[in-house]
PyMOL Python script that loads the backbone (N, CA, C, O; Angstrom):
from pymol import cmd

cmd.read_pdbstr("""\
ATOM      1  N   MET A   1       0.867  -0.899  -0.157  1.00  0.00           N
ATOM      2  CA  MET A   1      -0.126   0.486  -0.246  1.00  0.00           C
ATOM      3  C   MET A   1       1.171   1.300  -0.082  1.00  0.00           C
ATOM      4  O   MET A   1       2.352   1.186   0.248  1.00  0.00           O
ATOM      5  N   ALA A   2       0.175   2.263  -0.542  1.00  0.00           N
ATOM      6  CA  ALA A   2       1.083   3.457  -0.569  1.00  0.00           C
ATOM      7  C   ALA A   2      -0.007   4.989  -0.084  1.00  0.00           C
ATOM      8  O   ALA A   2      -1.224   5.118  -0.219  1.00  0.00           O
ATOM      9  N   THR A   3       0.745   5.708   0.341  1.00  0.00           N
ATOM     10  CA  THR A   3      -0.299   6.790   0.895  1.00  0.00           C
ATOM     11  C   THR A   3      -0.241   8.002  -0.516  1.00  0.00           C
ATOM     12  O   THR A   3       0.626   8.148  -1.378  1.00  0.00           O
ATOM     13  N   TYR A   4      -1.221   8.552  -0.348  1.00  0.00           N
ATOM     14  CA  TYR A   4      -1.716   9.380  -1.334  1.00  0.00           C
ATOM     15  C   TYR A   4      -2.497  10.656  -1.122  1.00  0.00           C
ATOM     16  O   TYR A   4      -3.541  10.617  -0.471  1.00  0.00           O
ATOM     17  N   ARG A   5      -2.066  11.735  -1.615  1.00  0.00           N
ATOM     18  CA  ARG A   5      -2.996  12.828  -0.642  1.00  0.00           C
ATOM     19  C   ARG A   5      -3.636  13.966  -2.172  1.00  0.00           C
ATOM     20  O   ARG A   5      -2.956  14.115  -3.187  1.00  0.00           O
ATOM     21  N   VAL A   6      -4.579  14.411  -2.033  1.00  0.00           N
ATOM     22  CA  VAL A   6      -5.043  14.969  -2.679  1.00  0.00           C
ATOM     23  C   VAL A   6      -4.963  16.818  -2.434  1.00  0.00           C
ATOM     24  O   VAL A   6      -5.523  17.538  -1.607  1.00  0.00           O
ATOM     25  N   LEU A   7      -4.078  17.104  -3.475  1.00  0.00           N
ATOM     26  CA  LEU A   7      -4.532  19.093  -3.186  1.00  0.00           C
ATOM     27  C   LEU A   7      -5.513  19.946  -3.763  1.00  0.00           C
ATOM     28  O   LEU A   7      -5.928  19.616  -4.873  1.00  0.00           O
ATOM     29  N   ASP A   8      -5.898  20.820  -3.317  1.00  0.00           N
ATOM     30  CA  ASP A   8      -6.505  21.789  -4.396  1.00  0.00           C
ATOM     31  C   ASP A   8      -5.784  22.853  -4.786  1.00  0.00           C
ATOM     32  O   ASP A   8      -4.759  23.258  -4.238  1.00  0.00           O
ATOM     33  N   PRO A   9      -6.417  23.399  -5.916  1.00  0.00           N
ATOM     34  CA  PRO A   9      -5.559  23.977  -6.661  1.00  0.00           C
ATOM     35  C   PRO A   9      -4.443  25.671  -5.887  1.00  0.00           C
ATOM     36  O   PRO A   9      -3.398  26.106  -6.369  1.00  0.00           O
ATOM     37  N   LYS A  10      -5.235  26.243  -4.577  1.00  0.00           N
ATOM     38  CA  LYS A  10      -4.013  26.199  -3.727  1.00  0.00           C
ATOM     39  C   LYS A  10      -3.193  26.050  -2.735  1.00  0.00           C
ATOM     40  O   LYS A  10      -2.506  26.678  -1.929  1.00  0.00           O
ATOM     41  N   GLY A  11      -3.652  24.456  -3.234  1.00  0.00           N
ATOM     42  CA  GLY A  11      -2.305  24.136  -2.276  1.00  0.00           C
ATOM     43  C   GLY A  11      -2.167  23.104  -0.765  1.00  0.00           C
ATOM     44  O   GLY A  11      -1.251  22.696  -0.050  1.00  0.00           O
ATOM     45  N   ASP A  12      -3.554  23.004  -0.810  1.00  0.00           N
ATOM     46  CA  ASP A  12      -4.418  22.724   0.564  1.00  0.00           C
ATOM     47  C   ASP A  12      -4.765  21.143   0.576  1.00  0.00           C
ATOM     48  O   ASP A  12      -5.626  20.781  -0.226  1.00  0.00           O
ATOM     49  N   VAL A  13      -4.214  20.235   1.357  1.00  0.00           N
ATOM     50  CA  VAL A  13      -4.473  18.781   1.664  1.00  0.00           C
ATOM     51  C   VAL A  13      -5.977  18.847   1.681  1.00  0.00           C
ATOM     52  O   VAL A  13      -6.657  19.441   2.518  1.00  0.00           O
ATOM     53  N   ILE A  14      -6.481  18.035   0.459  1.00  0.00           N
ATOM     54  CA  ILE A  14      -8.256  18.186   0.750  1.00  0.00           C
ATOM     55  C   ILE A  14      -8.033  16.015   1.388  1.00  0.00           C
ATOM     56  O   ILE A  14      -9.035  15.548   1.929  1.00  0.00           O
ATOM     57  N   ASP A  15      -7.202  15.372   1.283  1.00  0.00           N
ATOM     58  CA  ASP A  15      -7.951  13.950   2.122  1.00  0.00           C
ATOM     59  C   ASP A  15      -6.370  13.495   1.932  1.00  0.00           C
ATOM     60  O   ASP A  15      -5.519  14.085   1.266  1.00  0.00           O
ATOM     61  N   THR A  16      -6.258  12.622   2.486  1.00  0.00           N
ATOM     62  CA  THR A  16      -5.284  11.829   2.385  1.00  0.00           C
ATOM     63  C   THR A  16      -5.410  10.105   2.996  1.00  0.00           C
ATOM     64  O   THR A  16      -5.778   9.818   4.136  1.00  0.00           O
ATOM     65  N   LYS A  17      -5.027   9.158   1.979  1.00  0.00           N
ATOM     66  CA  LYS A  17      -5.639   7.677   1.860  1.00  0.00           C
ATOM     67  C   LYS A  17      -4.525   7.091   1.310  1.00  0.00           C
ATOM     68  O   LYS A  17      -3.699   7.544   0.517  1.00  0.00           O
ATOM     69  N   ASP A  18      -4.660   5.540   2.081  1.00  0.00           N
ATOM     70  CA  ASP A  18      -3.514   4.705   1.991  1.00  0.00           C
ATOM     71  C   ASP A  18      -4.650   3.629   0.700  1.00  0.00           C
ATOM     72  O   ASP A  18      -5.778   3.184   0.912  1.00  0.00           O
ATOM     73  N   ILE A  19      -3.750   3.494  -0.643  1.00  0.00           N
ATOM     74  CA  ILE A  19      -4.313   2.711  -0.925  1.00  0.00           C
ATOM     75  C   ILE A  19      -3.480   1.960  -1.847  1.00  0.00           C
ATOM     76  O   ILE A  19      -2.326   2.300  -2.108  1.00  0.00           O
ATOM     77  N   GLY A  20      -4.276   0.549  -2.533  1.00  0.00           N
ATOM     78  CA  GLY A  20      -3.053  -0.379  -3.044  1.00  0.00           C
ATOM     79  C   GLY A  20      -2.692  -0.473  -4.595  1.00  0.00           C
ATOM     80  O   GLY A  20      -1.850  -1.159  -5.175  1.00  0.00           O
ATOM     81  N   SER A  21      -3.727   0.558  -5.119  1.00  0.00           N
ATOM     82  CA  SER A  21      -3.004   0.295  -5.979  1.00  0.00           C
ATOM     83  C   SER A  21      -2.944   1.706  -7.122  1.00  0.00           C
ATOM     84  O   SER A  21      -3.991   2.351  -7.061  1.00  0.00           O
ATOM     85  N   ALA A  22      -2.100   2.174  -7.947  1.00  0.00           N
ATOM     86  CA  ALA A  22      -2.511   3.102  -9.022  1.00  0.00           C
ATOM     87  C   ALA A  22      -3.686   3.784  -9.288  1.00  0.00           C
ATOM     88  O   ALA A  22      -4.154   4.885  -8.998  1.00  0.00           O
ATOM     89  N   GLN A  23      -4.204   2.297 -10.261  1.00  0.00           N
ATOM     90  CA  GLN A  23      -5.517   2.858 -10.436  1.00  0.00           C
ATOM     91  C   GLN A  23      -6.767   3.065  -9.308  1.00  0.00           C
ATOM     92  O   GLN A  23      -7.651   3.918  -9.380  1.00  0.00           O
ATOM     93  N   ASP A  24      -6.616   2.174  -8.378  1.00  0.00           N
ATOM     94  CA  ASP A  24      -7.318   2.741  -7.713  1.00  0.00           C
ATOM     95  C   ASP A  24      -7.326   3.934  -6.911  1.00  0.00           C
ATOM     96  O   ASP A  24      -8.270   4.196  -6.166  1.00  0.00           O
ATOM     97  N   ALA A  25      -6.044   4.865  -7.065  1.00  0.00           N
ATOM     98  CA  ALA A  25      -6.091   6.037  -6.107  1.00  0.00           C
ATOM     99  C   ALA A  25      -6.169   6.873  -7.503  1.00  0.00           C
ATOM    100  O   ALA A  25      -6.520   7.993  -7.134  1.00  0.00           O
ATOM    101  N   HIS A  26      -6.060   6.892  -8.541  1.00  0.00           N
ATOM    102  CA  HIS A  26      -6.899   7.528  -9.655  1.00  0.00           C
ATOM    103  C   HIS A  26      -8.332   7.784  -9.677  1.00  0.00           C
ATOM    104  O   HIS A  26      -8.924   8.743 -10.171  1.00  0.00           O
ATOM    105  N   ALA A  27      -8.935   6.460  -8.873  1.00  0.00           N
ATOM    106  CA  ALA A  27     -10.570   7.061  -9.465  1.00  0.00           C
ATOM    107  C   ALA A  27     -10.914   7.622  -7.660  1.00  0.00           C
ATOM    108  O   ALA A  27     -12.000   8.189  -7.546  1.00  0.00           O
ATOM    109  N   TRP A  28     -10.253   7.518  -6.618  1.00  0.00           N
ATOM    110  CA  TRP A  28     -10.180   8.165  -5.919  1.00  0.00           C
ATOM    111  C   TRP A  28      -9.822   9.570  -6.065  1.00  0.00           C
ATOM    112  O   TRP A  28     -10.552  10.444  -5.597  1.00  0.00           O
ATOM    113  N   PHE A  29      -8.594   9.880  -6.770  1.00  0.00           N
ATOM    114  CA  PHE A  29      -8.766  11.253  -7.073  1.00  0.00           C
ATOM    115  C   PHE A  29     -10.114  11.787  -7.894  1.00  0.00           C
ATOM    116  O   PHE A  29     -10.945  12.424  -7.246  1.00  0.00           O
ATOM    117  N   VAL A  30     -10.232  11.660  -8.620  1.00  0.00           N
ATOM    118  CA  VAL A  30     -11.395  12.098  -9.619  1.00  0.00           C
ATOM    119  C   VAL A  30     -12.637  12.052  -8.867  1.00  0.00           C
ATOM    120  O   VAL A  30     -13.436  12.910  -9.242  1.00  0.00           O
ATOM    121  N   ASP A  31     -12.982  11.419  -8.059  1.00  0.00           N
ATOM    122  CA  ASP A  31     -13.789  11.436  -7.016  1.00  0.00           C
ATOM    123  C   ASP A  31     -13.693  12.693  -6.276  1.00  0.00           C
ATOM    124  O   ASP A  31     -14.542  13.584  -6.263  1.00  0.00           O
ATOM    125  N   ALA A  32     -12.513  12.673  -5.627  1.00  0.00           N
ATOM    126  CA  ALA A  32     -12.218  13.968  -4.280  1.00  0.00           C
ATOM    127  C   ALA A  32     -11.933  15.069  -5.078  1.00  0.00           C
ATOM    128  O   ALA A  32     -11.222  15.911  -4.529  1.00  0.00           O
ATOM    129  N   ARG A  33     -12.289  15.308  -6.233  1.00  0.00           N
ATOM    130  CA  ARG A  33     -11.923  16.697  -6.808  1.00  0.00           C
ATOM    131  C   ARG A  33     -13.482  16.504  -7.345  1.00  0.00           C
ATOM    132  O   ARG A  33     -13.531  15.997  -8.466  1.00  0.00           O
ATOM    133  N   ALA A  34     -14.526  16.760  -6.855  1.00  0.00           N
ATOM    134  CA  ALA A  34     -15.798  16.484  -7.203  1.00  0.00           C
ATOM    135  C   ALA A  34     -16.119  17.853  -8.513  1.00  0.00           C
ATOM    136  O   ALA A  34     -16.991  17.803  -9.380  1.00  0.00           O
ATOM    137  N   ASP A  35     -15.153  18.947  -8.295  1.00  0.00           N
ATOM    138  CA  ASP A  35     -15.963  20.579  -8.867  1.00  0.00           C
ATOM    139  C   ASP A  35     -14.474  20.153  -9.518  1.00  0.00           C
ATOM    140  O   ASP A  35     -13.286  20.139  -9.196  1.00  0.00           O
ATOM    141  N   ASN A  36     -15.459  19.772 -10.802  1.00  0.00           N
ATOM    142  CA  ASN A  36     -14.167  19.130 -12.225  1.00  0.00           C
ATOM    143  C   ASN A  36     -13.507  20.980 -12.263  1.00  0.00           C
ATOM    144  O   ASN A  36     -12.582  21.276 -11.507  1.00  0.00           O
ATOM    145  N   SER A  37     -13.975  21.789 -12.983  1.00  0.00           N
ATOM    146  CA  SER A  37     -14.392  23.005 -13.423  1.00  0.00           C
ATOM    147  C   SER A  37     -12.958  23.677 -13.036  1.00  0.00           C
ATOM    148  O   SER A  37     -12.533  24.520 -13.826  1.00  0.00           O
ATOM    149  N   GLU A  38     -12.256  23.400 -11.998  1.00  0.00           N
ATOM    150  CA  GLU A  38     -11.589  24.172 -11.229  1.00  0.00           C
ATOM    151  C   GLU A  38      -9.872  23.542 -11.848  1.00  0.00           C
ATOM    152  O   GLU A  38      -9.612  22.346 -11.713  1.00  0.00           O
ATOM    153  N   LEU A  39      -8.845  24.505 -12.496  1.00  0.00           N
ATOM    154  CA  LEU A  39      -7.955  23.630 -12.826  1.00  0.00           C
ATOM    155  C   LEU A  39      -6.872  23.691 -11.188  1.00  0.00           C
ATOM    156  O   LEU A  39      -7.276  24.267 -10.178  1.00  0.00           O
ATOM    157  N   GLY A  40      -5.400  22.919 -11.279  1.00  0.00           N
ATOM    158  CA  GLY A  40      -4.386  22.652 -10.522  1.00  0.00           C
ATOM    159  C   GLY A  40      -5.152  22.045  -9.368  1.00  0.00           C
ATOM    160  O   GLY A  40      -4.891  22.391  -8.216  1.00  0.00           O
ATOM    161  N   TRP A  41      -6.047  21.190  -9.624  1.00  0.00           N
ATOM    162  CA  TRP A  41      -6.038  19.734  -8.602  1.00  0.00           C
ATOM    163  C   TRP A  41      -4.774  19.177  -8.659  1.00  0.00           C
ATOM    164  O   TRP A  41      -4.148  19.318  -9.710  1.00  0.00           O
ATOM    165  N   ARG A  42      -4.322  18.634  -7.831  1.00  0.00           N
ATOM    166  CA  ARG A  42      -3.552  17.495  -8.493  1.00  0.00           C
ATOM    167  C   ARG A  42      -3.210  16.391  -7.135  1.00  0.00           C
ATOM    168  O   ARG A  42      -3.704  16.575  -6.022  1.00  0.00           O
ATOM    169  N   MET A  43      -2.488  15.494  -7.386  1.00  0.00           N
ATOM    170  CA  MET A  43      -2.653  14.209  -6.463  1.00  0.00           C
ATOM    171  C   MET A  43      -0.508  14.192  -6.156  1.00  0.00           C
ATOM    172  O   MET A  43       0.480  14.527  -6.809  1.00  0.00           O
ATOM    173  N   GLU A  44      -0.740  13.693  -5.033  1.00  0.00           N
ATOM    174  CA  GLU A  44       1.108  13.311  -4.385  1.00  0.00           C
ATOM    175  C   GLU A  44       0.724  11.794  -3.870  1.00  0.00           C
ATOM    176  O   GLU A  44      -0.372  11.303  -3.599  1.00  0.00           O
ATOM    177  N   VAL A  45       2.157  11.203  -3.837  1.00  0.00           N
ATOM    178  CA  VAL A  45       2.176   9.845  -3.778  1.00  0.00           C
ATOM    179  C   VAL A  45       3.342   9.804  -2.057  1.00  0.00           C
ATOM    180  O   VAL A  45       4.389  10.451  -2.082  1.00  0.00           O
ATOM    181  N   GLU A  46       3.091   9.283  -1.210  1.00  0.00           N
ATOM    182  CA  GLU A  46       4.624   9.340   0.144  1.00  0.00           C
ATOM    183  C   GLU A  46       5.512   8.094  -0.613  1.00  0.00           C
ATOM    184  O   GLU A  46       5.267   6.891  -0.703  1.00  0.00           O
ATOM    185  N   GLN A  47       6.676   8.932  -1.127  1.00  0.00           N
ATOM    186  CA  GLN A  47       7.652   7.475  -1.145  1.00  0.00           C
ATOM    187  C   GLN A  47       9.186   8.060  -0.056  1.00  0.00           C
ATOM    188  O   GLN A  47       9.727   9.150   0.125  1.00  0.00           O
ATOM    189  N   ASP A  48       9.362   7.003   0.328  1.00  0.00           N
ATOM    190  CA  ASP A  48      10.520   7.789   1.554  1.00  0.00           C
ATOM    191  C   ASP A  48       9.953   8.831   2.249  1.00  0.00           C
ATOM    192  O   ASP A  48      10.629   9.831   2.010  1.00  0.00           O
ATOM    193  N   GLY A  49       9.270   9.026   2.808  1.00  0.00           N
ATOM    194  CA  GLY A  49       9.203  10.112   3.909  1.00  0.00           C
ATOM    195  C   GLY A  49       8.762  11.326   3.380  1.00  0.00           C
ATOM    196  O   GLY A  49       8.374  12.257   4.084  1.00  0.00           O
ATOM    197  N   GLU A  50       8.832  11.353   1.624  1.00  0.00           N
ATOM    198  CA  GLU A  50       8.533  12.951   0.978  1.00  0.00           C
ATOM    199  C   GLU A  50       7.391  12.597   0.208  1.00  0.00           C
ATOM    200  O   GLU A  50       6.898  11.470   0.237  1.00  0.00           O
ATOM    201  N   TRP A  51       6.868  13.747  -0.633  1.00  0.00           N
ATOM    202  CA  TRP A  51       5.560  13.811  -1.489  1.00  0.00           C
ATOM    203  C   TRP A  51       6.424  13.371  -2.584  1.00  0.00           C
ATOM    204  O   TRP A  51       7.652  13.293  -2.609  1.00  0.00           O
ATOM    205  N   HIS A  52       5.375  13.043  -3.675  1.00  0.00           N
ATOM    206  CA  HIS A  52       6.136  13.388  -4.748  1.00  0.00           C
ATOM    207  C   HIS A  52       4.710  13.239  -5.858  1.00  0.00           C
ATOM    208  O   HIS A  52       3.900  12.357  -5.576  1.00  0.00           O
ATOM    209  N   PHE A  53       4.409  14.243  -7.276  1.00  0.00           N
ATOM    210  CA  PHE A  53       3.839  14.398  -7.753  1.00  0.00           C
ATOM    211  C   PHE A  53       3.333  13.307  -8.235  1.00  0.00           C
ATOM    212  O   PHE A  53       4.401  12.815  -8.602  1.00  0.00           O
ATOM    213  N   PHE A  54       2.322  12.307  -8.615  1.00  0.00           N
ATOM    214  CA  PHE A  54       1.551  11.275  -8.767  1.00  0.00           C
ATOM    215  C   PHE A  54       1.620  11.235 -10.185  1.00  0.00           C
ATOM    216  O   PHE A  54       0.887  12.106 -10.654  1.00  0.00           O
ATOM    217  N   ASP A  55       2.419  10.336 -11.369  1.00  0.00           N
ATOM    218  CA  ASP A  55       2.015  10.373 -12.761  1.00  0.00           C
ATOM    219  C   ASP A  55       1.132   9.034 -12.870  1.00  0.00           C
ATOM    220  O   ASP A  55       1.467   7.917 -12.475  1.00  0.00           O
ATOM    221  N   ASP A  56       0.066   9.355 -13.424  1.00  0.00           N
ATOM    222  CA  ASP A  56      -0.299   8.306 -14.074  1.00  0.00           C
ATOM    223  C   ASP A  56      -0.138   7.970 -15.411  1.00  0.00           C
ATOM    224  O   ASP A  56      -1.080   7.291 -15.818  1.00  0.00           O
ATOM    225  N   THR A  57       0.639   8.180 -16.165  1.00  0.00           N
ATOM    226  CA  THR A  57       0.568   8.208 -17.665  1.00  0.00           C
ATOM    227  C   THR A  57       1.428   7.429 -17.992  1.00  0.00           C
ATOM    228  O   THR A  57       1.879   7.541 -19.132  1.00  0.00           O
ATOM    229  N   GLU A  58       1.788   6.700 -17.377  1.00  0.00           N
ATOM    230  CA  GLU A  58       2.627   5.138 -17.383  1.00  0.00           C
ATOM    231  C   GLU A  58       3.296   5.233 -18.245  1.00  0.00           C
ATOM    232  O   GLU A  58       3.219   4.465 -19.204  1.00  0.00           O
ATOM    233  N   GLY A  59       4.470   6.561 -18.141  1.00  0.00           N
ATOM    234  CA  GLY A  59       5.363   6.692 -19.401  1.00  0.00           C
ATOM    235  C   GLY A  59       5.065   6.997 -20.755  1.00  0.00           C
ATOM    236  O   GLY A  59       5.889   7.111 -21.662  1.00  0.00           O
ATOM    237  N   SER A  60       3.806   7.125 -20.834  1.00  0.00           N
ATOM    238  CA  SER A  60       3.148   7.916 -22.033  1.00  0.00           C
ATOM    239  C   SER A  60       3.504   9.172 -22.172  1.00  0.00           C
ATOM    240  O   SER A  60       3.842   9.734 -21.131  1.00  0.00           O
ATOM    241  N   SER A  61       3.540  10.027 -23.534  1.00  0.00           N
ATOM    242  CA  SER A  61       3.711  11.202 -23.329  1.00  0.00           C
ATOM    243  C   SER A  61       2.095  11.973 -24.113  1.00  0.00           C
ATOM    244  O   SER A  61       1.880  13.155 -24.383  1.00  0.00           O
ATOM    245  N   SER A  62       1.131  10.671 -24.311  1.00  0.00           N
ATOM    246  CA  SER A  62      -0.302  11.570 -24.886  1.00  0.00           C
ATOM    247  C   SER A  62      -1.051  11.718 -23.756  1.00  0.00           C
ATOM    248  O   SER A  62      -2.130  12.309 -23.803  1.00  0.00           O
TER     249      SER A  62
END
""", "prot")
cmd.dss("prot")
cmd.show_as("cartoon", "prot")
cmd.util.cbc("prot")
cmd.orient("prot")
């Protein structure tokens, strides 16, 4: 399991959760940012005590 968190466009942490897979984490992120009209929402994952931007592109540039 990994710990993920959702940040709003202001940088405030909205929610934090332990999730078993990246796919489940992405689905949770989509649900957590219910107001989809505002840009700047992001998700981070905790690794070795530090937070990192969550990338769900799996290496794709498209």
